[in-house]
Each structure stands twice: as C-alpha cells, then as structure tokens.
N, C-alpha and C positions, 0 to 999 in steps of 0.2 A: 914866588909861590902864592902869596896872598892875592896878587893881581889875577893869577890864573883862576883861583877859587872864586874871586869876586865876579869875574867875567862869566864863569860857568853858571853862577846863580842868576846873573842877569840874562844870559842866553836862555836858561831854563824858563824863566818867568816870561820872556818874550815868546818862546815857543808855545807856552800855555795860553798865550793871549791875555795875560794879566797886566802887562805893560807894553808900550811900544818903543821903538828905537829912540825917539826924541826924549821920552821920559827916562830911559836908561842913561843916555848921555848926560842929561841934566842931573840925575842922581849921582853919577860918577864924579861930576864936577863938584857937587855938594859934598860928596864923601872926601874928596881931596882937600877942600877948603876947611871942612869942619873936623876932620880926623875921626869920622865915625865909620861903621861898617855899612856895606851897601844896603842891607835890609833896613837898618835904622834910617838911612838916607831916604829910601823910598817911602817909608812910613811917615817921616817928618814932612815930606813934600806932598803927602796925601795922594800919592800915586797908587797906593795899595794899603789896605787896612792891616793892622798887626795880626788880627785873627786870620785874615786871608793868607798872609805870609806864613804863619805858623802851620795852618792846615796844609798848605802847599808843601812846606818842608817835611812835615810829618809823612805825607803821602809819597813824595819823591825819594826821600832819604831813609824811609822806613823807621822814623823815630816815633816813640810813644807820645801821644797827645793826651794831656791830663787837664782836668778842671779842678784846681785846688779848692775852689769854693764849695765843691760838692764831695770832696774826698777827705776822709779822716786820716791824719798822719800819726804814726807812732812817735812819741816823744823820744824814745830810745834811738830811733833812726835819725830824727831831726838833729839831735845834739852831736851826731858824728861830725858835723861841720861846725866850727866855731862861729858864734853869732857875728863877730866882727867881719869875718870873711863872707858869710852869707849876705850881710848887708852891703858890703863893699861891691860884690859881684852880682847882687840881686839873684841869688840862687837858694834853693832849699832841698834837702835830701827827702826823697819820697818813699823809697823802699830799698831794702837790703836783702840780697839773696846770694847763696853759695851754690856753685855748679862746678863739678869736676875739680874741686879743690881751689877754685878761684872765687873770691868774694866780689860781687858786683853791687854797685851803689847807683840807684836811679836818682838823678838829680834834676829837678825842674829848673829850666832856664829859658830865656827868650832868644838866645843866639847859640845854637848848637854847633855853628861853624867855627867858633873861637877855640882853636886847638890848644893855644897856650893856657887858656882857662881850664880846659879839661885836664891838662897835665898838672896844673897847680892843685886842682881839687883831688886828683889821685894821690898826690904827695901828702896833702892834708889828711885825707881819710884812710889811706892805706888800702883803698879798694880800686877796682877797675870801674871807672865812671861811665855810665851810659846816660845820654841826655834824654830828658822828657820835656815836652814843650808846653808852655803856658805864657800868658801875657805878662808883661812887666808889672802891671798894676796888681794882677792876681797874685803873683809871687810876692810882691812887697806886702800885701795884706796878710798872706800866710806867715811871712817872717814875723810880722808884728804880733800876730795871734800866738804862734807856737813858742817863740823865744820869750815872750812876756810871761807865758804860763810856766816855762822852765825856770825863769828867774824867780817867780813867786814861789815855786815849789822848792827851789834851793834855799830861799830865805826862810821859808816855813820849817824845813827840815833842820836847818842850822839853829833856828830859835828853839825848836823842841829839844835838840841834842844839848844845847847850852843849859836849858832848864833842868834837864835830867842830871847833868853834872853838878850844877849848883845845888839842887835839892839833895843829892847824894852827899855833898860836902857838908851841908847843914845838919843832916842826920848823923853823920859821923862825928861832927863837933859836939853834938848834944850828948851822945853816948860816951864820949871820951873827955868830958869837960874837966875831969880831975887829973888828966894826964897831959901836961904841956908837950911832951915829946910826941905822944900819939897825935895830938892836935896838929902839931907842925908837920908830921908825916902825912896826915890826911890833906892838909893844905897844899903840900908839895905835889901830892898825887893828883889833886884836882887841877892844879896849875898845869901839870904835864898833860893831862887829858884835854884841857882846854886848848893848849897850844897844838897838840896833835890834831884836834878837830879842825882848827882854823887852817892848818896846813893842808889837811885832806880836802877842805872846801875851797882851797886856793885863795883864802883871804890873806894868808901869809905865804911867802915863798918857803921852800924847803930850807934854804940858807938862813932866813930870818927865824924859822922855827928852831933850828940848831943853836943859833946864838942865844935865844931866850931860854932854852933848856940847859 
C-alpha cells in the first residue's frame, strides 16, 4: 500500500514536470536505503524544494497551506497536542472547529501522506485530524515559540497559586496564634491545598498525591 502511494506521488510530480524519470528512480533508491518517505528523499537530493513540494501537495490533494510565521495560534488549541509528541513528529495544532457534531483539528505538518501519524494524532487529540502544510523549519520554530510560552505560563500560574496558599496560611496562623489546635488545622488545610494544586498542575501524579494526603 505504501509503495502504491509512493509511486502515485512520484508519477504526479513527473506528470507536472517537477521531476524526471531519472530523478524519480534515484529518489526511490535513496528512499529504500535511508528509510525516508519519497518527498523527503526528493528534497534531500535537491530535485525539488520543500516549498515546491508542499505547494504541489496542497494544490493536488486539496490540503490547507499555512504560513506559521505570519499566523497567530491560540494557546488553547496548541496545547491539545502534548509537547513531547509535537516535537517528536514535528507537528503543531493550528485550529479546532466543530461541524455536524464532529470536532476537527487542523494540524500543521510537512508530510500529509503519513497515515499512521494522522491516526496517532487523532488518538491523542480525540479529534478528526486534517493536515495543514508548512515547512519543517517553520513548524519547528512555531513549536519552540508556543510551547515555551505555555511552559512559562504554567510556571507563572503555579507560582502565583502557591503564593496565595502560603500567604493565606500565614494570615491564619497570626489570627490563631493562641490556639494550637486551630494552628494545626490551618497547617493541614494548607498542606492539602498545596498537594491538590501540584496534582492539578501534574507536578505530582494522582497516586503520589493520594499517598501524601
């Protein structure tokens, strides 16, 4: 099945005059030896540029072509896909829409013909995934920008929540300094809130939180 899809892409590129028969044979040999997909082989051999290939795929297969360098992404959409998987596959969520009860997730990638990847992303997101095309470098830069911002935001919100809990505990202790039992109760409540916050922020697992509580 993969062979048929590979040959179809090669034949399409030949018919469009973007590569010739000799280049296709060379790319197929490179593909077999290096274990890459045909598009990557053609780009690596400089038979076609990545931009040319993506523009061609977008036109022929009716995929959305995006320019992540000029597009503002929603952080709520980006974090639908875990950072580890986004970096592993060099993909990033671009938009999320619901139609007729089905939730669709537009995901930027450089290889929309990778059906196994699409299935994995659908399993991770719980959405019907639709490919959007951009270059590998552009996607990688977007991943660095948006996931770094999400990480900083999580750290900031965690620090603020911790400060609020600690300050509340100090206030309670000052008001109840003559009641050891009340002070102990306040300390226990503060500890419980801290553990619940750390579990919520995934600093601790649910099981670790239960043990500490």
